[in-house]
C-alpha positions in Angstrom: -37.4 -44.7 37.8 -41.1 -44.4 37.5 -42.2 -40.9 39.0 -45.0 -41.0 41.7 -47.5 -38.0 42.1 -49.9 -37.6 45.0 -53.1 -35.5 44.2 -55.8 -34.1 46.4 -59.5 -33.7 45.4 -59.7 -36.7 43.0 -63.3 -37.6 43.4 -64.2 -35.4 40.3 -63.2 -32.6 38.2 -59.5 -31.5 37.7 -58.2 -34.0 40.2 -60.0 -37.1 38.6 -58.9 -35.9 35.2 -55.3 -35.4 36.3 -55.1 -38.8 38.1 -55.9 -40.6 34.9 -53.7 -38.6 32.7 -50.5 -39.3 34.9 -51.5 -43.1 35.1 -51.7 -43.2 31.3 -48.3 -41.4 31.1 -47.2 -44.3 33.3 -46.9 -42.5 36.4 -47.6 -44.1 40.0 -50.4 -42.1 41.1 -51.8 -41.5 44.7 -55.4 -40.4 44.1 -56.6 -39.0 47.3 -60.2 -37.7 48.1 -62.5 -37.3 51.2 -64.6 -40.2 50.3 -62.7 -42.8 48.2 -64.4 -44.0 45.1 -63.0 -45.8 42.1 -60.4 -43.6 39.9 -59.3 -44.5 36.5 -60.7 -48.0 36.3 -58.2 -50.8 37.3 -55.0 -49.3 36.8 -52.4 -51.0 38.9 -50.3 -47.8 39.3 -53.0 -46.2 40.9 -53.4 -46.0 44.8 -57.0 -44.6 45.8 -56.9 -43.4 49.6 -58.5 -41.2 51.7 -57.4 -37.6 52.4 -59.6 -35.0 53.8 -57.6 -31.7 53.8 -59.4 -30.6 57.0 -58.3 -33.7 58.9 -54.5 -33.7 59.5 -54.3 -37.4 60.5 -55.8 -38.5 57.3 -53.0 -36.2 55.3 -50.5 -38.0 57.6 -52.0 -41.5 56.5 -52.3 -40.8 53.1 -48.8 -39.5 52.5 -47.3 -42.6 54.6 -49.5 -45.0 52.5 -48.5 -43.5 49.2 -44.7 -43.6 50.4 -44.9 -47.5 51.4 -46.7 -48.3 48.2 -44.5 -46.7 45.8 -41.3 -45.8 47.4 -41.4 -42.1 47.3 -43.3 -39.0 46.2 -41.9 -37.0 43.4 -44.9 -34.5 42.7 -48.0 -33.2 44.9 -50.6 -31.4 43.2 -52.6 -29.6 45.6 -56.2 -29.5 43.9 -58.8 -30.1 46.6 -60.9 -26.9 47.0 -64.3 -25.1 46.9 -65.7 -21.7 46.3 -67.9 -19.7 48.6 -70.5 -17.4 46.8 -72.5 -14.6 48.2 -71.9 -11.2 49.9 -69.5 -11.1 52.6 -72.1 -9.8 55.2 -74.4 -12.8 54.5 -71.6 -15.5 55.1 -71.1 -16.7 58.5 -67.6 -16.7 60.2 -67.6 -20.4 60.3 -68.1 -20.4 56.7 -65.2 -18.0 56.3 -63.1 -20.3 58.6 -64.1 -23.3 56.5 -63.3 -21.5 53.1 -59.7 -21.1 54.3 -59.5 -24.5 55.9 -59.9 -26.2 52.8 -58.4 -23.8 50.2 -55.4 -22.4 52.2 -54.7 -24.3 55.5 -55.5 -27.8 54.2 -53.0 -27.1 51.2 -50.4 -25.8 53.8 -50.9 -28.9 55.6 -50.3 -31.4 53.0 -46.9 -29.4 52.1 -46.1 -29.5 56.0 -46.6 -33.2 55.7 -44.6 -34.0 52.6 -41.9 -31.4 52.8 -39.6 -33.6 55.2 -39.6 -36.4 52.4 -38.8 -33.7 49.8 -36.0 -32.4 51.8 -34.5 -35.9 52.5 -34.6 -36.4 48.6 -33.4 -32.9 48.0 -35.9 -33.0 45.2 -39.9 -32.6 44.8 -42.4 -30.3 43.2 -45.8 -28.9 44.4 -48.2 -27.9 41.9 -50.8 -25.8 43.7 -54.2 -25.2 41.7 -55.3 -21.7 42.0 -57.8 -20.0 39.8 -58.5 -16.6 37.6 -59.9 -15.6 41.1 -56.5 -15.7 42.3 -55.5 -13.0 40.0 -58.6 -10.5 39.8 -61.4 -9.9 42.0 -65.2 -10.6 41.0 -68.4 -9.6 42.8 -70.1 -12.2 45.1 -66.9 -14.3 45.6 -64.8 -12.1 47.9 -64.1 -15.1 49.9 -63.0 -17.5 47.4 -61.0 -14.7 45.8 -59.4 -13.8 49.2 -58.4 -17.8 49.6 -56.9 -17.9 46.1 -54.9 -14.8 46.5 -53.7 -16.1 49.8 -52.6 -19.6 47.9 -50.9 -17.5 45.2 -48.8 -15.2 47.6 -47.9 -18.1 49.6 -47.0 -20.4 46.6 -44.9 -17.5 45.2 -42.9 -16.8 48.5 -42.5 -20.6 49.2 -40.9 -21.2 45.7 -38.0 -19.0 46.8 -37.5 -20.6 50.2 -37.6 -24.1 48.6 -35.4 -23.4 45.7 -32.0 -23.9 47.3 -33.4 -27.4 48.4 -34.0 -28.5 45.2 -37.8 -28.4 45.5 -40.0 -26.6 43.0 -43.4 -24.7 43.4 -45.8 -24.1 40.6 -49.2 -22.5 40.5 -52.0 -23.7 37.7 -54.7 -20.9 36.9 -57.6 -22.3 35.6 -61.1 -20.5 34.9 -64.5 -21.9 34.3 -64.9 -25.4 33.5 -68.6 -26.3 33.3 -68.7 -30.2 34.0 -66.9 -30.0 37.2 -69.0 -30.1 40.5 -67.6 -26.7 41.7 -70.7 -24.7 40.4 -72.8 -27.1 42.2 -71.3 -26.7 45.4 -71.2 -22.9 45.3 -74.7 -22.9 44.7 -75.5 -25.0 47.6 -73.3 -22.7 49.8 -75.0 -19.8 48.4 -78.4 -21.2 49.6 -77.0 -21.5 53.0 -76.1 -17.7 53.4 -78.7 -15.2 55.1 -78.4 -12.0 52.8 -79.6 -8.8 53.9 -82.1 -7.2 51.9 -80.3 -4.1 51.2 -78.4 -6.4 48.7 -81.1 -7.6 46.6 -80.5 -5.3 43.7 -76.7 -5.8 43.8 -77.1 -9.6 43.7 -79.5 -9.3 40.8 -76.9 -7.1 38.8 -74.1 -9.5 39.8 -76.1 -12.6 38.6 -76.3 -10.7 35.3 -72.4 -10.2 35.4 -71.8 -14.0 35.9 -74.3 -14.9 33.1 -72.2 -12.5 30.6 -69.2 -14.4 31.8 -70.6 -17.9 31.6 -71.6 -17.2 28.0 -68.0 -15.8 26.9 -66.5 -18.9 28.2 -64.8 -21.4 25.8 -65.2 -25.1 26.0 -62.5 -26.1 28.3 -62.9 -29.4 30.2 -61.3 -30.8 33.1 -59.0 -32.8 30.9 -57.7 -29.7 29.3 -56.9 -28.4 32.9 -55.2 -31.7 33.7 -52.8 -31.3 30.4 -51.6 -28.1 31.8 -51.1 -29.7 35.4 -49.3 -32.5 33.6 -47.1 -29.9 31.7 -46.2 -28.3 34.6 -44.9 -31.4 36.1 -43.1 -32.5 33.3 -41.8 -29.5 31.4 -38.5 -29.2 33.4 -38.8 -25.4 33.6 -38.9 -23.3 36.8 -41.9 -21.4 35.5 -44.3 -20.5 38.5 -47.6 -19.7 36.8 -49.6 -21.5 34.3 -52.8 -20.0 32.8 -54.9 -23.2 32.3 -57.9 -22.0 30.1 -58.6 -19.4 27.4 -61.4 -17.5 28.9 -59.6 -15.9 31.9 -56.3 -14.9 29.7 -58.0 -11.6 28.7 -58.7 -10.6 32.5 -55.4 -11.9 33.5 -53.5 -9.9 30.7 -55.5 -6.8 31.9 -54.2 -7.4 35.4 -50.8 -8.0 34.6 -49.9 -5.7 31.8 -52.0 -2.6 32.4 -51.5 0.0 34.9 -53.5 0.1 38.2 -55.8 3.0 36.8 -56.5 1.2 33.6 -57.2 -2.2 35.2 -59.6 -0.6 37.7 -61.5 1.5 35.1 -61.7 -1.6 32.9 -62.9 -3.9 35.9 -65.2 -1.5 37.3 -67.0 -1.0 34.0 -67.2 -4.6 33.4 -67.8 -6.1 36.8 -69.8 -3.6 38.8 -73.5 -4.9 38.9 -75.9 -2.4 36.9 -79.3 -1.8 38.7 -81.9 -4.2 37.2 
């Protein structure tokens, strides 16, 4: 029986690449996005429909439309998200709320909408797209870090709750992929912040930290991340976390395999912005 995957945030980046990869491998795909555009050409097994994670009615409609078209949903990939960039003090409360509305509460609402369907079938799998920023903190992205740390904790806890029902939960952790629109939106969000002048030297130093991180990136693409998402959906294991790009593996290894003192010494040396 052909399986069906519902993916959020399919207009570009990981979501678009994952939608095409699943479709290429014979899956039915419910490719959702805030503003629907063509996805993967003219695949008969791809349904493109509107889903804005900040609008619960659109979530309900997309899930219902997917089930009506394909009979059932087997996998949900919670991919929609974006990152705020800037110091916390310069970010409005409204922007903080929006960061969590998209990256955390929207993801939860998609799960809340699909859980009754999964429970009725006593099967199903959630794949929640996190980030290296869900594992280690970085300067200038405290709110994005907070949202992804929340996603990771929620996903792990939820995996224990749902295992008895035959429903799985997995986390995919990508690092930097240059051709997505993620950095473009982060830059736009930063331009809307109002930063107190006391932070100017810090921001200059933080920019140098991020330049160094960008230079250290490999050549990972959205397609590479999509392959890891597909692996998580099809490998038949109960593995919880999948690191999707090579660039973040050293930092993740340091976080997970070092003592707290060793890890913090390493990160403070590497990540604390130096005065210009």
